[in-house]
N, C-alpha and C positions, 0 to 999 in steps of 0.2 A: 245564523248565516242567511243572507238574503237569497231569494229564489234565483236571481240572476247569477250569483256567484256559484250556487249549487249546480246550476245548469252548465256553467263553464267547466267546473271540476268533473262533471259527468262526461262532458264532451272530450276532455283531456284523457280520461281513463279509457273511454271507448277508442279514441284515436291511438292510444298506446297499444291496445290489444289488436286492433285491426291493421296497424302499421300505416295509417293515413297521415299525411303531412309530416313526414319524418324530418327531424332537425338535421341541419348540416353537421357533418362529423367534426367540424372544427368549433362548433358552438358549445361553450361550457355549460355544464349541467349544475343546477342548484338542488340542494336537498328539498324534499317536500316540506311544506309548512306544517307545524305541529297542529294536531286536531283540536286540542283543548287549551290553546294559548289565550291568555286574558287580553292580549293586544288585538287591535284591529288588523285586518288583512294588510292594509297599507303599511302599518308599522312593523308587522312581521316580515314583510318583504324588505323594508329598510334595514331591519336588524340583520337579516341574512346576508344582504349585499354588502353592508358596511363591515360586517365581520370578515367577509372574504377579502375586502380591500385592505383593512388594517393588518390582517395576518400576512399580507404579501403574496396572496394566492392569485392576484390579478395583475396582468401586465398593463402598463400605462398607455401603451401604443395599440392596444387591442380593444375593439368596441365590445360593450356588454351586449347580451342578447337583446333583440328588439322587444318592444312591448308585446307584440304578438307571440314571439318565441317564448319569452319568459312566462307569459300568461298560459300558454299551452303546457309548459313544464309544470307549473304550480297549480294549474286548474283554477285560475282566476281570470277575471276579465282584463282586457287590454287597458281599460280605463283605470283599474286599480293599480296596475303596474306603472302606468303613466303618472299617476299621482305619487307613487312611491319614488320614482325617479326624480320627479320635480322637488320632492321634499329633500332628497339627498343632494340635489343641486343647491338648495337653500342652505344646507348644512356644510357646503363646500367639499362634499365627498365626490361629486360628479360634475362634469361639464357637458354641455350639449354642443355638438358641431353640426352645422347645417349639412344635410344630405349624407352625413356620415354616421350619426347615431350618438350614443352616450359613451363617455370615456371617464376613466378615473382622473380626478383632478391632479395634474402634475405637481401642484404645490404640496401634495401629501407625501411626496417621495421621502423627504427628511423625516417626517413623522412615522412613516412606514418602517424605516430603518431602526428608529428608536424602539418602536413597538416590538419588532422582530427580536431585537437584542434582549428585551426585557420579558419576553413571553416564552421562556424556555419551558415553563410548566403548563403552557396552554393545552397541549395534547395529553396531559396527565390528569385532566379533570375526571375522566372516566377510568376507573381502575381496570387494570389488565385482568382478563377473565381466567388466566392461568398463572401459576407461580413457578419460579425457577430456583433450583438449588444453586448456591454459590459455586462457580466454576473455578478451576485452578489456572485459567489462562492468564497470560501476562499481557495487559494492554500497553499500547504505546503511551508513555507518560509525558512526552514533550508536547508543548502547546502547539496548536495549529498555526499560530502566528510566529513561529520560531524565527523566521527570517527577519522579523522586525527588531529582534534583540541585537544589541551592539556586538556581543561576543557569543555566538551560538556554537560552542565547542561540543557538538553532538555528532554522532556517527551517521553514516549513510546519506549524507546530504552533499550534493556536488555544487560547485560554483557554476551558476547558470551562464556566466560570462564566457566560460570555456566551451560551451556547447556550439558545434558548427552549424549555426542556423542556416547559412547560405547553402551548404551541402544538403542538409535535410530538406530544405524548401525545394531545391532542384529535383531531388528524388521524388518528393511528393507530387510535384507538378507532372513529372513523367508518368508516374503510376496512375494519376487521375486522368490521363489522356485516354482517348477512345481505344487505342491499341490495347491497353492493359485492363480496361474496364471489365470485359467478360471474365477475366481471371479472378478478380477479387469480389466482384458483385454477385457471383453465383454461389450456391451452397457447396462448401467444401466437405460436408458430412463430418467425418472424423479425421480427415487427412490434413497434412501440413503443406506449407509452400515448398515445393521441390527446390525452388531457387534459394530459399533461406537455408534449407538443410544442406544444400551443396556449398553455400558460402561458409557455413559453420564448419563443415568438414575441411574445407580447403584453407580458410584464413584464420580460424580460431583454434579448433581442436588440434590441428597439426602442429601449432606452436607449443602445445603441451604434450606432444609425443603421442597423441591419441588418434588412431586410425580406425574409424567405425563405418559400417555400411549404413545405407539410408534407413533400413528397417531396425537399426539399433539406436535411433535418435527420435526423441519426442519433444515438440515445442510446448512450452508451458507459459503461464502468466507469471513469470519470475520464479525465483528459487523457492519462495514460500509455497506457491501453488504446487511446485514439483514435489516438495516434501510431503504435502498433504496427500497428494495422489499416491505416493509410495507408502505412506502410513496407512492409507485406506486399503490398498490391495494386499498388504501383509498383515493387517490386523486380524484376519480370520485365522491366522496360525496360533494366536493366543500365547505368543512368546514375547518377552520384554525386549525393548530397544534400549541399548546403552548409548549414552551421549556424554560429551565432555561437561565437566562441572568445575568451574563456571563454563558456560557455553552459550550458544545462540538460542535466545528465548523464542525466536520464530520457529525453530525446529521443535522446541519443546511444545509450543502451542499446537503445531501441525500434528505431531504424533499423539498428543493427548486428545485433541478433538476428533481424531480418527479412531480413537478407542484403544490405544496401546498403553501398556504399562512401561514406565520409564525407570532406568537405573543410572545414577550418576557415576562417572569415572573420573578420578582426579587427573590433573595435569601438572607438569613441572616446566622447567625452562627448555625442555625439548618437545613439549607438546603432550598429547595423550599418552598415558602409561598403559601399554598393552597387557602387562602382567596383572593389572588391576581389573581387567574385564572379567566378570563372573561367567561361569559356564551357564549354558541354557539360553543365552541371548540369540535372537534371530538376526539382528542387525546392530551395527555400531556406527553412529554418526560422528564424523570428525571434520575439522577444518585445518588440514595440515599445512597449507601454504602460509597462512597467517591465522593463527588460532583466534577464534572469536570468543571472548573479547581481548585476550591478553596480548595478541599479535605476535607471539613467539612462533618460530618456524620449526616444524617437526624435522628432526635430524634424519639422515639417510638410514642410519642404523635402526631408528624407531620405525621407519616406514617398512623396512624389511621384516622387522619383528612383528609388526601388525599384520602384514600379509601372511606370514607363517601361522600366526595365531588364528586367523580367519579359517584356514584349512584345518588346523588341529582342533579348534573348538566349534567348527561348522557354523560360522555366521557370515553374513554379507557385510560389506563396508559401504556406507554412503559417504562419498567424498564431496564435500562442498568446497570447491576450489576458490575460496573467498580471497579477493584482491590478489590473485596469483600474478597479475601483470605488474603490480606495484612493488618493485624491488630496487633499492637504492644503494645498498652497500655490498650486495652479493648477487650472483646469478640465481635465477629462479630454480628451485628444486624440482626434480621430475615429479609428475603427478603419480598418485598411487595407481590410477587406471593404466598409465603407460607401463608400469612395472608388473601389473597383474597378469599372470599366465593361467589362472584358474577360473576366470569369469566371476570373481568374487566382488569386484568393485563396481558400484553404481555411481557414475559421475554426474554431479549436478552443477550447473553454471548459470550465470545471469548476466544480462547486459545493463543492469541498473547502475553499476558503478562506472562502467566504461562508456556508455552512451547516455542514458538518462533513466532515473527511477520511474518517470512518468510513462515511458514506453511499455513497461511491464512485460518484458519478454525474457524467458529463461529456457532451459532445455535439460533433458535427461539423456544420458548415454548409458546404455546397459545391454545385457543379453537380450536378443530379439524376443525371447519368450516373456521377459519382464516388460519390455516395451509394448508388446501386444496387449497384455493385461492392463498396463497403465493407460493405453490409448482408449480402451473400453471405459475405464473409470473416468478418464477426462471427458469422454463423450457424454457420459451420464451427467457430469457436473455442469459443463458449459460448451459441449461440442468441440470447439477449438478456439484458440486465440484469434482475434480479428485478422482476417486474411489480408486486408489492406495494410495493416501495420507490418505484418510479416513481409509483404512484397516491398514496401518502402525500405524496410531494414535490409532486405536482401540486396536491393539496388545500392543502398548506402555502403554496403560491404564491397559490392562488385566494382563500383566506380572509384574505390580507393579512399573514400572519406573516412571509413573506420580506422584504417591504418594510420592516416595522417592525424586524426583526432587522438588516437591512443598515444602516439609519440608526443603530441602536444601536452596532454594531461600528465604523462609520465614525467616530462621535463618540468612542468609547473609544480607538480606535487613533490617532486624530489627536492626542489628549492624550499618548499614549505616544510617538508619533513626535517631537513637539516636545521632550518631556522627554529622550528618548534623544539627539536631535540636540544639545541643550545640554550633556548630560553627556559626550558624545564630544568636544566642543570643549574642555571643561574638563579632562578626564582623559587623553584620547588625542590631544591636539593635535600630538604628535610624529609621528603617522601621517597619511597622506592618505586622506580618505574622499570618495567620489564624490558629487557634488551630485545629489539626487533630488527629486522632487515628491511622493513618497508611498511607499506600499507598507508592508511590515512588517519590513524589514531594512535594514542598511547594509553597504557594502563598503569595507573598509579595506586599505591597502597600506603596507608599510614600505619603507625605502630598500634599495638594492642590497645583497644579502647577508643580508637579514633572512629568517628561516626561520619562517613562520607555522605550518608543520606541527609544528615543535618546540614552538611556543607552545601549540598545541592539546593536545599531549601533556602538557605541564607543567601546564596549567590543569585537566585532568580530575580529578586527585587533590584539587584545592582546591575541587571542587564546581562548576566552571564549564565549560560546554560551548560550543564555537564550531565553525563549519563551516570546514574546511580549504579554502583557495583552490585548491590544486593539483588538487582533484577536479573542478573545473569546466573545466579545460583539456583539450583534445582529446588532447594527449600528456603530460598531467600534468607539464609542464615548468616551471611557475612556482610557487614556494613563498612568494612575498613577500606574498600577500594572504590575507585571511580574511573571513568573513561573520558578522555579528551579527544574529540575528533577535530581535525583542522582543515578539512577539504573546502569548507565554506568560508573560513576566516582568512583574509588576506594577511600577508606577512607584516604589513605596516601596523596592524592592530593586535598582533599576537602578544607582544610584550605587555601592552596595557591591560589586556584581559588576564594574563597570567599573574600580573601584580595584584589585581583584585583578588584572584583565587588565593595567592600566597598570603595576603593579609588575613583572609578568613581562616585559612589553615592554621596560621599562628594563633589566632584567637581560640580555635577549638583545641589546639594542642597545649 
């Protein structure tokens, strides 16, 4: 190394220790150059900068560090950095703008995208220093670009055209005004928006016959987060949690990750079978309004039987009121929480299906002692859901946008449900599908030996996505069923998509 370069590196190290000439907080930092590289300092800098550019780590509209700044970072002279930058200009990696500095060449944008798609293994060059045992968690198996498929018959996706953009924009505009800024910009510690809690009590919970006090409600990041919080605070009891089988794999994941033992309970055409719940369970998870995934509704007799069993066998009930609003051929059944006289039911709800999955808001309604413990656990995890989102949602309720939106999607989904039900009878009559009273999906089963997992694999190249039934079973041991969601698929495309499914079903059968 030349004496001049050694001097610059020494100056940089001394400056770092003394705090002299600090870099601007917005200036990107580059890793130090390797001590024993066979390349010249100029080429080492070229290699480092070009790697950052091609990996997509550098914005095209943001200047690179000046020659002085980068020289101080790397402990080299400005002349060496200047030479490296000019070499990168010759290689079309950079451009120079008068009085502005050095920038990434805009022509690299297309190349950058190609490199990003093909560099999935870039960060795997260095092996992970720790090993992980295979977990039993169920990942989401649908592709990220599911919306680009012609026939995405998958659950939990809403039609974005139904979202009330104007109403949400108006609420956002008001909340971002100076009048509301102190409310959402300050630290809420572990508390929730009083306005949102009030709106949930008055406009949502009351429609399910649930009347709860403010200290009996906790806001969460959707129902998945609510279940993880509950699983966490009850895991210390070391007693198993019973859940429907087949059932909601999100609940299965949440309870497993929080350290709980799980026991599957079978279902039939009336929902969960209370007599099949073993003794010794501390909680039972159920989706009585529309069983997830079969969509059957728990009968009134079953609800009463389950509540009696909770007292007799001493367990709590977690009621996930999944798609309770979506009823097309019968009135909504009463919630278990509204029938509970012994504080045995913990009610979990979400705004993902009725407002938007991207808002990520849900809630827990339970005895105040449970809510107190859940609030502490939530605070340890992430303090609280974003206050600004809570405030916007509260105003969305208050101004009547939620009620209008709910009536709109109920009307639209009712038409799709009837169209889907008729098309299933017409094209997939060779399969059995459970009788339901609403919701946004259907559960179909084939005869013995039918492989719905293979069906899903064959359908994907044809532009059709379906949910594999085996993923909903506790032991993944039943491949004969699959699920078709229709919330995202317009009526005009349903028959064409179901015909493709029918053709593949006949091939497999």
